[in-house]
N, C-alpha and C positions, 0 to 999 in steps of 0.2 A: 504493500500500500504506500503510494507516494505521498509525501507531505510537502506543504508549501509555506505555511505560516510559522512564525516564531512560537506561537502557543502550541504548535504540534510537535515541538522538539522532543518532549518525553516519549512520544509515540515513535518517532524516528530512531531514537536511541535504543529503545527496546527491540525494534525491528532489526536494527543492526546487530544487536546481541544474538538474536535468533538466527540470523544469517550466518554469523560466525560459528555458532554451535553446530549448525548444519554442516558447515565446511569441515570443522574438526571431526565430527562424527563420520563424515564420508571419507576423510583422509585416514583416520586411525582405525576405522571400523569398530569403534567403541559405542556401546549402547548409551545414547544420551537422551533417551525418550523422557525420562523423569525431569531432567533439566528443561527440555523443550516444552513439556506440558506446563511446568511452572511458569516459564517465561510467557508462553502464549496466553495463559490465564491472566497473568499480570497485564499483558498487552490489551486484552479485551476489556478488563476493568478500567485501565487508563483511558482507553478510547471513550468509553461511556462517561467517565468522570469529566473529561475535557469537553466532549461535544454536547453534553447535557447541561453544562454550566458555563456556556460561553457568554462573554460580556457583549454589550451593545456594539462596541467597536469591532470585536471579533466577528460578529454576525455581518457587519458591513463588509469586512474583508472577504468573508466567505461568499457573499452575494456577488462579488466582483471577480471571482475566480475565472481565469481565462477559458477553462474547459467546461464551465457551467453551461447546461443546455439552454438554447435560445429559442425564440418563437418557431423558426423553421425546423429545429430539432423536434419540438413537440408535434408540429404538424406532420412531419415524416413518420413519427412513431405512433401517433394515435389516430391519424386519419387514413381512410382507405383511398381517398382521392382529394385533390385540392386544385382549384382553378384560381390562380392569382388574378386580381383585378387591379388596375393601375389608374393613377391620376385623380385630381380633384375637379376636373372639368373647368378649371379656372386658370391656374398658374402652371402646374406641372405635377410630376409624380415624385413625391418625397420618398426616398429609399429608406428612411429611418423607421417608417411605419409600413408594414406589409399586411395584406389581407385578401380574403377571397372566400368563395363558397367551398365547403368541404363536407365530408360525411364521417361520422364517428359511430361505428357499429351500426351502420345503415341509417343513422339520424342525420338528416341534412342540417347544416349549421353554417353561420358566417363566422369565420375566425379572423381576428384583427390583433396585431401585436407589434411591439417594438423589436427591431432587429439591430443589434450592435455590430455584428461582424466578428469573425474568428481570427483574423490576422490584420496586420497594419493596412494592407490594401483594401480589404473588405470594410474595416472600420472607417476609413476615410470615405469610401463609397457610401456607407450607411450613416455617415456623420456621427459615429459613435452612439447611435440610437437616440440622438437629440433631434426631435422633429421640428420642422418649420410649420408655419400656419397651414400650408397646403397639405401637410401630413395629417393634421387634425381634421381638416376639411375633407380629405380623402376618407378618413375613418368614418366621419359622419355620413358621407355619401353611401358608403357600404352598409352602414347601420340602417339607413332609410331604405336601401334596396332590400335588406333582409326583412324589414318591417312590411314592405310592399308585398313580398312573397311569403309572409308569415313564417319566417325561419328564425330560430333563436340566435343570439349573438354571444360569442365567447371572446373575451379580450385577455391578452397575455401582456403583462406590464413589466418592463425592464428598461429603465432609463435614468440617466443622471439628471434629467430635467429637460424642459423644452429648450430649443436652441435660443441663446440670449443675444444673437447678433442684431445689429442695427436694422439690417434689411428685413429680419423676421418681425421686428417691432413695426417697421414701416408697412408691412403687409398685414398687420393686425393679429399678432400672436395672442395677445390677451383676449381679444374678441373671439378668436377661433376656439380657444379653450373654454371660454365662458359659454359660447353657443353650444358646445358639446355637452357641458354640464346640464344645460337646460333641456336639450333635445333627448339626452340619454335618460333623464329623469321621467320623461313622458313617452318613451318608446313603448310601443304596444306589443312587444314580443319579449320573451324571457331574456335577461342579460346576466351573464356570469363573468365576473372579473377575477383574475388570479395574478398576484404579484409573484413573478418567477425569479426575480433578481432584485434590482434596485427600483424603489418606488419613490422618486424624488419630485416633490412639489407639484405644480400645475402640469408638468410634463407627464406625470403619472395620472393625475386626476382627469386629464383630458380624455382618457378612455377608461375611467375607473368608477363610473356610477352604475351599479347593477343591483339586481334582486339579491344576488349572493356575491360577496367579496371575500376572497380567500388569500392567504399568504402561504407560500412554502415556508418550511420551518426556519431556514437560515436566510431570510430576506429582511429587508427593512422598508419602512413606509413613513415618510415624514415631509413636512413642509420645507425642509432645508437639509442639506447634507451636513454631517458633523464637521467637515473641514470648513465649509462656508460659515456655519454657526460659530465655530471657534475664531475665525478671522474677524467676524463682526464684533463678538463680545470681548475677545482678548487681543485682537489685532495680530493674531498669530495662529498658525495651524497646530502649534504644539499642544493645544488643549482639546484636540479632536476627540480623544478618548473620553474626556470629561463631558464634552458636548453630546457624544453618542449616548451616554448614560442619562443625561438630563432630558434629552429629547424623547425618551421612552419610545423608540422607533422599532423595536423588535416585534416579531409576530406575537410573542406572549404578552407584551405590553399592549399591543393594539387590540388583542382579543379581550384582555382584562378591562380595557377602557370602552369596550363595546363598539369599536370602530370597524371591525371585520366580523365575518360570520364563522370563521374557523381557520384552523391551521392544517395544511397538508404535510404530513411527515416526509422527511427526506431520508435516503439511505444513510447509514452510519458514516460520518465523515463528509457528508454533503452531496448534493445532487450530481456533481461532476464525477463521482465515483461509480454511479450506475444510472445512466440516462434512461434505460428501458424501465427500470423499477420506478423511478419518480414519474415518468410519463404515464405508466399504468395507474399510479395513484391519482394523477390528475384526471385521467380518462374516467376512472370509476366515480370520482367525485362529480364530474360534469354530468355523466349519464344519470347518476342518482338524483341530482338536483333537477335536471330537465324533466325527469319522470314526474316529479311533483309540480314544478312550475307550469308545465303545459296543461295541467288540469284547470288552471285559473283563467278567467276571461281577461282580455286586454285591460278592461277597466279596473279589475281587481289587482292586476300586476302594477299598474301605474299608481293606484292609491296606496298600495302597500309599500312601494318603493319610495314614494314621497314621504310617507309617514316614518319610514325607517331612518332616512337621512335627517328629517326634521327633529327627531328625538335625540340626535347626537349632541354632545356638549353639556356642560354644567354651568349654571348661573349661581354665583355666590351672592347672598343677600346680607346686608348689614343688619345691625340690631333694630334699625328703624324700619326694616322691611324693604328698603329700596336696593336695587341691584347695584353693586359696586363695580365700577370700570375705571381704568386708568385715564387720567386727564390728557388733553392734547399734548403730545410731545413727551409724555411720561413713559418710562420703561423701568423695569426692575434692574438694579445694578448688582453685579456679582462681586463678591468680596475681593476677587483677584484684579478687578479693574483699577 
């Protein structure tokens, strides 16, 4: 089992010891089975201890693993057929968001998701999964097409955020995302959203309003990345680990706060270790939800979806009964500032 991150070093050390014992046993023909059994047991316990107690920052690192499955990987693994559709019929075809009609176990569905790319050339082509306004308008066009033909929508979210370039703002980045939030909330077909990697800010929300919203186990979902949060609060990226904890951005935090509907487990060590296994988990979750959601009328779906998102958030009231909110320009100061 290959390891990548610093926090995985204990696993790498134990694996190295196991490999050395294997080499010694093979060379000397001495029975080392008892030693191997002990080391392998210790390795398994270490894996569970590390991967079941990851910090927020470690989850962020895991979500960015280069070998983590992306939208096209899931499409290839869970769909029998896929017909990609292109363009927003206005500006162009944004390669950071892909989508089209597909079928999952015979169930026709519209699949839409971010695609980051697997190598330097692909990442440049896909703009690292950071969509321009035409990407969100393409996504909306496909959703409305699915609504027209009464097909459910599945979105797969994995982005560092919407593209922040000047030209994107000139073409209405904020409006495009806001329009998607409105239209997805009243879409008359079932909508399932799954964060498969990074879920950053409006870039994620632009295709993230659904009847069911899930996160894979080692993903994150937040209004801002830990690095950006750290640079704003402390004017340095050095506090990104502190920011990751404060943001409560992990799947467990999001579920606890009632912002998602569930967590889809990943193989031990992360989704990049077993693409087929995590894809099967996603497939079964989607099929199970569609079986239930398709029993509801369009009116019921819309009403339930709006009620769900309207109930999110908490308002704290003062002793006088009035809601307390920060005044203009006020913000909470951190002790390190």
